[in-house]
N, C-alpha and C positions, 0 to 999 in steps of 0.2 A: 217553715220546711219548704213550701214552694218558692220562697225567694232565695233559700239556702241551695236548692237543687239549679235553680238559674244561673247564678252567680259561678258555681263552681268549674264549667266548662271555660267562662271567660276567664277565671284566674290560670287555668292550665295555659290556655293560649297564650295569655301574657309570659307566663315562666317560659313556656317554649321560644317565642322571640325572643325572650332577654338570652335564652341560654343559645341561639343562634348568633345573635350580635357577638358575643363573647368569643364563640368557637371560629367564627367566620364562615364563609361558604363552601358547601359539600364540595369535597375534591372529585373533579373527571376524572375517568380512568384513563390510563398512559394513551397516546395518540390523538386525543382531545375527540373520542367517539365513545358511544357506549356500545351494551355487548350488543356484536354482530353489526358495530358500525367499520367505519374505516381504520380503525386503530389496531382491528383484530386482522391476524394473517388467515384469508381464506384458500379455496382451492386454486392451485395454478400458481401461487405465489410462492417466489425464491427464499424465503425463509428469513433467518437472521442475514443481517445488511449492514457492512461498514457505512459511518457516516459519510456525507458527501466531504470531499477535499476540501479543506480551508474552514471546516466547521471549529476544530480547536481554537484552546484559548488563545488571544491574541492573532488568530488568524494564520493566512497563509504567510503574513510578514513576520511571524514569530522567529523563534531562534533556529530554527530546523537546520540540521547539517546532513548531508546525503552524498555519497559518491557510488553512482549508478553504473557499473559496469554490465557491456553486453556479455563477456562470455569469460570463464576462468582460466581457462588454456588457449593460447595463442598457438597454431601451429610453428613448430620448431622451438617452442619453449615449456616450461614446466608449469604447474599448478601455480596459477597466479604470478606468474613471472612478469608477465607483459605489463603489470600494473601493480607492482609490490610498491615501487617506490611511490608512486601518488597514494596507497593505501598508508604507508607509512608518514609522508607528509600531511595526509589528511587526519589521522588520528593524533599526532604529534606527540609531546613526551607527557602530558596530562594523563593520559589514558595508560593505564597499566595492564587490565585485562579486559579482552573482548568476550562476549558471549555469542556464541555459534548457533545457530539452529540449523540443523541438519536435515529437515524433514523431508526435503524435496528428493532425497534418493533412500531406498529401502535398507542399506547396510549401513546404519548411523554410525557404529562402531569404528567403522573402517573411514569411514567420512570425517569424521571428528579427528581418527590420528591424521589423516592427511592434512587438515586444516591447522590441527595444534601444531606439526612439524614446521608450516610455513611461517604462520605467527609467533613462533617462538624466536624463528630465524630473524624475524622482522624485530624482536626486542618484546614482543607483548606475550604474557600469558592467555592461555584461551579456557574457557568452561563450556562445554556441550550443555545446552538446554535439555537434552533426552536424558542426560544423567542426572536431571535434578528431581528430586521427589515432589517439589511444586514450580512448574515451569512458571507460572505467574509472579512468585515472588522471586524467581532469578531473573526475569525481565525487570522487575521493579528496583533490583539492585545492581542491575548492569549500569557498566560506564559505558559501553558502546555495544551495538550490534552489529554482527555479520551474519545474513541469511545466504546461503549457498545455493548453486545453481544443481538441476535435475527435473523433475517433471512438477510443472506448476499447479495444477490439478492436486497432486499428492500433498505439495507444499499448503496451499491455499487451505483445503478440506484439514490439514494437522492445525493450521494454526486457530481455525473456528473450532476445532475438536477441542483444544486447550484452553479456549477464552482467552487468548491472546492478541487479538485484533486490536482492542481497544487500549490495551495495555502497552501495547508498542507503538500506538499513536500518541497516547498520553507523554511515554517517554521521551518521542522524539520531537514531537511536535510542541509541546510544552515544558520539559524540561530541557529540551535541548541536547541530548545525548547522541554522538556520532552513528549513524547509520549507514554501512556498507552492504550493496546487495549485487550479487553477479545474476547474470542471467535469469533463471525463475525468482530468485530473490530482488532483482529487478523489477520484472513482471509484476510481483506481488507491492511494491512499493507505490504502484499508480492506482488511479482509479479502478481498474478492473483486469479481469486476465483474457479479456475478449481477444486480444492479439498476440496470444503466446503461440509459439510454434509447435507446441505439445499434445498429444492424445490425452483424450479425457478418460485415463484408465481408473479414475475413481471420480465420484461426485462430491464438491464440497456444495454447502448448503447455499452459497451464491458465489456468483462470480464476479462480486464486489470485493476488492481488495483494499489496503492499508490507507490509499488515498492521501498520502502523503506529499503526491505532486498532483496537479487537476487535469493531468493529461495521461495518455497511454502510451507506452513504448513498445516496440518489437525489438527485441535482441538477436543476435546472431542473424541482421538484416542481409538479404543475400540480392545482389542486382540479377536481372535478367541476363542467361546467357545465349546470345543471338547466334552460337555454333550449336546449341543443344538440338537435339532431335525429341525431347521429352515435351509431349503435349500437353501435360497439367498444367494448373495455375501457377503463376508466377507470385512471389510475395508481394508485388506492388498490386494485383491484381485482388488479390485477398483483402490486402488493407483497403482497396478500393469498393470492395464488395461491404467490408466494414462500414464503409461512410454513406453506402447507401441506405442505412439504416437511420432516423431521425435523430437529431440530436446527440450525435456521438462525437468527442471532443478529439483533437489532434492527436497523431500518431507519430512517434519520433521513432525512423528507423534506424538502430545503432547497429554499424558493421562492427565485425569482429576486431577487437583491439581498440575499441572506442569506449569512451565512458564519460557521464554527464556529473559535473561536479557542479552542488545546491548548495549556497550559504545564504540563507534567510531568504533574500527576493533576488538573487541574483544566479541565474543559471550560465554556466560554460562548457561546451563542448572540448573535451580533451582526448588524448589517445595519438596513434600513428593513421588511422584511417579517419572517414569521413561519416557524416549521417544524410538521412534523407526524412525530410519534413513533410508529413501528408495531413492536408486541412480540407476537409468536407466541401466538395464542390470547386476546387480549387487545384491545378496542378501541381505536383509534387516539387519539392525545391532540394537543391544540391546544398551542403555545408560542410566547412572544413574546421578542423580542429581549432580551438579559439573563438569558434561564434557564439556571440552573447545568445544565449535563448532565453531571459529574462522574463520578456514579454509572455511566455508561456504559462509563467506562476501566476500570472495576474487575470481572474475572470473577467473584469471588466475589458481587458486588452483582447481576450479572445472573442467577445462579441464582435471585434471591429475587423477581425482577421478575413 
């Protein structure tokens, strides 16, 4: 009896070892940490975050196609009038319907009517995501996405609330559907909305955005008015303050009437006005339409700027 009782634990231990070999190692909790470790969100954290730009399958050299417009309406013209030919050329003939995201404005019905009228005049049908009972599925089925302007904080919060950050990233960076952004829609296409001009009327769980490009944009960029008696900060001063913080990416100031066309790893400035590029610890530089900004799309190049 004594021999049998002593052999029992040994047999059980051998069975446990064989079972572990069959099942493999015990999986670790997400984030590479156990309970209370770095993988858990703690006090003061920003909450859910979009992945860093360029982490989608195929990297930033994938099939992405973006048209990032500074503004929806240019002085003296109608809604998207100054960029409608750019949009039509960008979308081409293969796209038949566009998914519109009106989350940046409060009256989504009226906004959708305005966008639908314009896109139908260009030969495209338009579905507004707020009319869908399943926004995620609407993104998954979309042929192209257009995110309009308004308040950037309201827009980003709605994207998070509807679990659309990852879905839009996948459709654009992996599946290669065209993305058109205007104003706030351009802001959320970048790493973060830190360089928006808007007031934080609501609080998204994070300031990190879609990360379709590895830099930030300041739409509606305004040059300092040397004749103005206004004593507030200029746009250039605010961007300089942003770059006083460590590890802040380049900021491309797009004047009204300007847009950035991104096709794979090529980025070209288009439109009727210019842009101003801000790099941390360097003087800003001026750029005319036609400028090749492809270097901004490669993280390795950014480290050498």
